[in-house]
C-alpha positions as CSV (number, residue, x, y, z in Angstrom):
1,X,-11.4,-41.1,-25.2
2,X,-15.1,-41.7,-24.3
3,X,-17.7,-39.0,-25.4
4,X,-17.9,-37.9,-21.3
5,X,-16.8,-34.6,-19.6
6,X,-14.7,-33.8,-16.9
7,X,-16.1,-30.1,-15.4
8,X,-12.8,-28.0,-15.6
9,X,-13.7,-25.2,-13.8
10,X,-12.3,-23.9,-10.9
11,X,-13.1,-20.7,-8.5
12,X,-9.7,-19.0,-7.6
13,X,-10.0,-16.0,-5.2
14,X,-14.2,-15.6,-5.5
15,X,-12.7,-15.5,-9.7
16,X,-14.0,-17.9,-11.8
17,X,-12.3,-19.8,-14.4
18,X,-13.5,-22.0,-16.8
19,X,-10.7,-24.4,-16.2
20,X,-7.5,-24.4,-14.0
21,X,-4.7,-23.7,-16.8
22,X,-3.9,-19.5,-17.0
23,X,-0.6,-18.7,-19.8
24,X,2.4,-17.2,-17.3
25,X,3.3,-14.2,-17.7
26,X,6.4,-13.3,-19.8
27,X,5.6,-16.0,-22.2
28,X,2.3,-14.7,-23.7
29,X,2.2,-10.9,-24.2
30,X,-0.5,-10.0,-23.9
31,X,-2.2,-12.1,-25.4
32,X,-2.6,-10.6,-29.5
33,X,-0.5,-12.8,-31.4
34,X,-1.6,-16.1,-29.9
35,X,-5.4,-14.9,-30.6
36,X,-4.7,-14.9,-34.4
37,X,-4.2,-18.9,-34.0
38,X,-6.4,-19.5,-32.0
39,X,-9.4,-17.8,-29.6
40,X,-7.7,-16.8,-26.2
41,X,-11.3,-16.6,-24.4
42,X,-10.5,-20.6,-24.3
43,X,-8.1,-20.7,-21.7
44,X,-9.0,-20.0,-17.9
45,X,-7.1,-16.8,-17.4
46,X,-3.7,-14.9,-18.6
47,X,-1.3,-13.4,-16.2
48,X,0.0,-10.5,-18.9
49,X,3.6,-9.8,-19.5
50,X,5.2,-8.0,-16.3
51,X,4.5,-4.5,-15.5
52,X,6.1,-1.5,-14.4
53,X,5.4,2.0,-13.4
54,X,7.1,3.4,-16.5
55,X,8.1,1.9,-19.5
56,X,10.9,-0.4,-20.0
57,X,13.2,-1.2,-22.9
58,X,14.6,-4.5,-21.3
59,X,17.9,-5.9,-21.5
60,X,20.3,-5.8,-24.5
61,X,20.3,-9.3,-26.5
62,X,21.5,-12.1,-26.0
63,X,18.2,-12.0,-24.0
64,X,17.3,-16.0,-24.3
65,X,19.2,-19.6,-24.9
66,X,18.0,-22.7,-25.2
67,X,19.5,-25.2,-22.7
68,X,18.7,-29.0,-22.1
69,X,15.4,-29.1,-21.9
70,X,14.7,-26.1,-21.3
71,X,15.5,-22.2,-22.3
72,X,17.8,-19.0,-20.2
73,X,16.3,-15.9,-20.4
74,X,16.9,-12.4,-19.3
75,X,14.5,-10.1,-21.2
76,X,15.0,-7.7,-18.5
77,X,10.6,-6.7,-18.1
78,X,10.3,-4.8,-21.1
79,X,7.0,-3.5,-21.4
80,X,4.6,-0.5,-21.9
81,X,3.9,0.6,-18.7
82,X,1.2,0.2,-16.4
83,X,-1.0,3.2,-17.6
84,X,-0.6,1.6,-21.4
85,X,-2.4,-1.8,-20.3
86,X,-4.6,0.0,-18.5
87,X,-5.7,1.9,-21.7
88,X,-4.3,-0.1,-24.5
89,X,-4.5,-3.8,-23.8
90,X,-7.2,-4.1,-21.0
91,X,-10.0,-3.5,-22.7
92,X,-9.3,-6.0,-25.5
93,X,-7.9,-8.6,-23.0
94,X,-11.6,-8.1,-20.8
95,X,-13.7,-8.4,-24.5
96,X,-11.8,-11.9,-24.7
97,X,-14.0,-13.2,-21.6
98,X,-10.8,-14.9,-19.4
99,X,-9.6,-14.1,-16.0
100,X,-7.0,-11.1,-16.5
101,X,-4.0,-11.3,-14.1
102,X,-2.2,-7.7,-13.6
103,X,1.3,-8.7,-13.2
104,X,3.4,-6.0,-11.3
105,X,7.1,-5.7,-11.0
106,X,9.0,-2.8,-9.1
107,X,12.4,-1.4,-7.8
108,X,10.9,-0.1,-4.6
109,X,7.5,-1.2,-2.3
110,X,6.5,2.1,-3.6
111,X,6.4,1.0,-7.3
112,X,4.6,-1.6,-6.2
113,X,1.9,0.2,-4.2
114,X,1.4,2.6,-6.8
115,X,0.9,0.3,-9.3
116,X,-1.8,-1.6,-7.5
117,X,-3.4,2.0,-6.9
118,X,-4.1,2.4,-10.6
119,X,-4.9,-1.1,-10.7
120,X,-7.3,-1.1,-7.9
121,X,-10.4,0.5,-9.9
122,X,-10.1,-1.0,-13.3
123,X,-11.6,-4.5,-14.2
124,X,-8.6,-6.3,-13.5
125,X,-9.6,-9.7,-11.8
126,X,-6.3,-10.2,-9.9
127,X,-2.5,-8.5,-9.3
128,X,0.4,-10.8,-9.5
129,X,3.4,-9.7,-7.6
130,X,6.4,-10.0,-9.0
131,X,9.0,-9.9,-6.1
132,X,11.7,-11.5,-8.1
133,X,12.7,-8.1,-8.4
134,X,15.5,-6.3,-7.1
135,X,14.8,-3.9,-4.3
136,X,17.2,-0.9,-5.0
137,X,17.0,0.8,-1.2
138,X,18.5,-3.0,-0.1
139,X,21.6,-3.1,-2.4
140,X,19.9,-4.9,-5.0
141,X,18.3,-7.9,-3.1
142,X,15.7,-9.4,-4.4
143,X,12.2,-8.6,-2.6
144,X,11.5,-12.1,-3.0
145,X,14.7,-13.8,-1.0
146,X,14.2,-13.1,2.4
147,X,10.8,-14.0,4.3
148,X,11.2,-10.1,6.2
149,X,11.1,-8.7,2.6
150,X,8.2,-10.9,1.6
151,X,6.3,-9.7,4.5
152,X,6.8,-5.8,4.1
153,X,6.3,-5.2,0.3
154,X,3.5,-7.7,0.6
155,X,1.4,-6.4,3.6
156,X,2.2,-2.9,1.7
157,X,0.8,-4.0,-1.9
158,X,-2.1,-5.3,0.1
159,X,-3.5,-2.0,1.6
160,X,-3.4,-0.3,-2.1
161,X,-4.9,-3.6,-3.7
162,X,-8.5,-3.5,-5.2
163,X,-8.7,-7.4,-6.6
164,X,-7.6,-10.4,-4.5
165,X,-3.3,-10.1,-4.8
166,X,-1.3,-13.1,-5.7
167,X,2.7,-13.3,-4.7
168,X,5.1,-14.9,-7.0
169,X,7.6,-16.6,-5.2
170,X,11.6,-17.3,-6.3
171,X,12.9,-20.7,-6.0
172,X,16.3,-19.1,-5.5
173,X,15.9,-19.1,-1.8
174,X,16.6,-21.9,1.2
175,X,13.5,-22.5,2.7
176,X,10.8,-21.4,0.0
177,X,8.0,-22.7,2.6
178,X,9.2,-19.8,4.8
179,X,8.5,-17.3,2.3
180,X,5.5,-18.6,1.7
181,X,4.1,-18.3,5.2
182,X,5.7,-14.8,5.2
183,X,3.4,-13.9,1.9
184,X,0.2,-15.5,3.6
185,X,0.4,-14.0,6.8
186,X,1.2,-10.6,5.8
187,X,-2.3,-11.1,3.8
188,X,-1.5,-12.1,0.4
189,X,-4.8,-14.6,-0.8
190,X,-2.7,-16.3,-3.2
191,X,0.6,-17.6,-3.9
192,X,2.1,-18.9,-7.5
193,X,5.6,-21.0,-7.8
194,X,7.7,-21.2,-9.0
195,X,9.7,-18.3,-11.1
196,X,12.7,-19.0,-12.7
197,X,16.0,-20.8,-11.3
198,X,18.9,-18.5,-12.0
199,X,21.4,-20.0,-14.5
200,X,23.9,-19.2,-16.8
201,X,24.9,-20.2,-20.4
202,X,28.3,-21.0,-22.1
203,X,29.5,-20.1,-25.0
204,X,32.7,-22.5,-25.2
205,X,34.3,-21.9,-28.7
206,X,33.9,-18.4,-28.0
207,X,34.9,-18.3,-24.1
208,X,32.4,-16.2,-23.1
209,X,29.2,-16.2,-21.4
210,X,26.0,-16.2,-24.1
211,X,23.3,-13.4,-22.3
212,X,24.5,-10.0,-22.8
213,X,22.9,-9.5,-18.5
214,X,24.7,-12.7,-17.8
215,X,22.5,-14.2,-15.5
216,X,19.3,-15.6,-16.4
217,X,16.0,-17.4,-15.4
218,X,15.6,-20.9,-16.3
219,X,12.5,-22.4,-16.8
220,X,10.9,-25.7,-19.0
221,X,11.2,-29.2,-17.9
222,X,14.3,-29.1,-16.7
223,X,12.6,-27.2,-13.5
224,X,9.6,-29.5,-13.1
225,X,11.0,-32.1,-10.4
226,X,11.9,-28.8,-8.6
227,X,8.6,-26.8,-9.1
228,X,6.9,-29.7,-8.0
229,X,8.5,-30.2,-4.7
230,X,8.2,-26.5,-4.1
231,X,4.8,-26.7,-4.6
232,X,3.8,-29.5,-2.6
233,X,6.0,-28.4,0.4
234,X,3.8,-24.6,0.2
235,X,0.6,-26.3,-0.6
236,X,1.6,-28.2,3.2
237,X,2.5,-25.1,4.8
238,X,0.0,-22.3,4.3
239,X,-4.2,-22.2,3.8
240,X,-4.4,-20.3,1.2
241,X,-4.6,-21.3,-3.1
242,X,-1.2,-22.2,-5.0
243,X,-1.2,-21.7,-8.8
244,X,1.8,-24.3,-9.7
245,X,4.1,-23.6,-12.5
246,X,7.4,-24.5,-13.5
247,X,8.1,-26.9,-16.9
248,X,4.2,-28.0,-17.5
249,X,4.4,-29.5,-21.1
250,X,1.2,-31.9,-21.1
251,X,-2.2,-32.2,-19.4
252,X,-0.2,-34.8,-17.5
253,X,2.2,-32.4,-16.3
254,X,-0.9,-30.2,-15.4
255,X,-2.8,-33.1,-13.3
256,X,0.6,-33.5,-11.3
257,X,0.8,-30.3,-10.2
258,X,-2.7,-30.1,-9.1
259,X,-2.4,-33.4,-7.3
260,X,0.6,-32.0,-4.8
261,X,-2.1,-29.2,-4.2
262,X,-2.1,-26.4,-6.9
263,X,-5.7,-25.2,-7.4
264,X,-4.8,-23.9,-11.0
265,X,-1.3,-23.8,-13.2
266,X,0.6,-21.5,-15.8
267,X,2.1,-22.6,-18.9
268,X,4.9,-20.3,-19.6
269,X,8.0,-22.2,-21.7
270,X,5.5,-24.7,-23.6
271,X,4.2,-21.6,-25.6
272,X,7.1,-20.7,-27.3
273,X,7.7,-24.7,-28.1
274,X,4.2,-25.3,-29.0
275,X,2.2,-22.1,-29.5
276,X,-0.5,-24.4,-29.2
277,X,-0.1,-25.7,-26.1
278,X,-2.2,-23.9,-24.1
279,X,-5.4,-25.4,-25.5
280,X,-3.9,-28.5,-25.8
281,X,-3.2,-28.9,-22.2
282,X,-6.6,-28.0,-21.5
283,X,-7.6,-31.1,-23.5
284,X,-5.3,-33.1,-22.4
285,X,-6.1,-32.8,-18.7
286,X,-9.5,-33.4,-19.3
287,X,-8.7,-36.9,-21.1
288,X,-6.8,-37.5,-18.0
289,X,-9.6,-36.6,-15.6
290,X,-12.2,-38.7,-17.9
291,X,-9.5,-41.9,-18.2
292,X,-9.5,-41.4,-13.8
293,X,-13.1,-41.3,-13.4
294,X,-13.0,-37.7,-12.5
295,X,-16.3,-35.5,-12.4
296,X,-14.8,-32.1,-11.2
297,X,-11.2,-30.8,-12.0
298,X,-11.1,-29.9,-8.1
299,X,-11.4,-33.3,-6.7
300,X,-7.9,-33.9,-7.7
301,X,-6.4,-30.8,-5.8
302,X,-4.6,-32.5,-3.2
303,X,-5.2,-36.0,-3.9
304,X,-1.9,-37.1,-3.8
305,X,-0.9,-40.4,-2.0
306,X,2.1,-40.1,-0.1
307,X,4.7,-43.3,0.6
């Protein structure tokens, strides 16, 4: 690679990121473990472990299972609760100098709204709303399945949010663009996708399911083609920024999502395979831009040539 540099800075909903690479929620904790290996301040941002109104212990083991080119997880949103995040983890993260995105999950619309209210006066940069959670008032159907439900929860939370609101979309739907448009119509400032695909793992010798929760979320390289297709479709369907994720392992993977229209990317499962994945992907993305003679990262966003 030459000594030339590419400008990796991006702006997302008014928030400045030093580069487009964000650590994905649920794969990076609150950053402390990874900061023991490298300065996480070099990342564009972190979407923290999914937060709930009250602390949660999560699901019993087994919670994870390795699959060909990926993994299944059914951790169950184990977390210390939003109040503990604000008092114990947020000050440390803000000192690291990266964009802090609070990922919130709830069982009712009121849960989401109350968390947004608690986070509104803080210095969190953005909210990411995980709507793949079961709505207990609708028979356990996930908020993110029906466009009407996406609209209702997004509109309600937007009224309580003090930061730009990002809606994280589930891929387990008939038409991802309908839900994306519903989120945009309800006031979402940004969309992130994809969340995990649902799957199971079977232990043939024991003749039983591997995960204690039976069903888990599939992530990793196996889902990348599906994620790319959905990001490409959503970027055509909405006018708000999109963050892409799903199987990103290299800088070239990140570039592919940006070419499909994503303004930034989130890196998740790669962190388990390689704890240095995020800084490596940043370096590889810059190398790609230099090789392509691209001066600024934003220049490749949506630059895909279609047949």
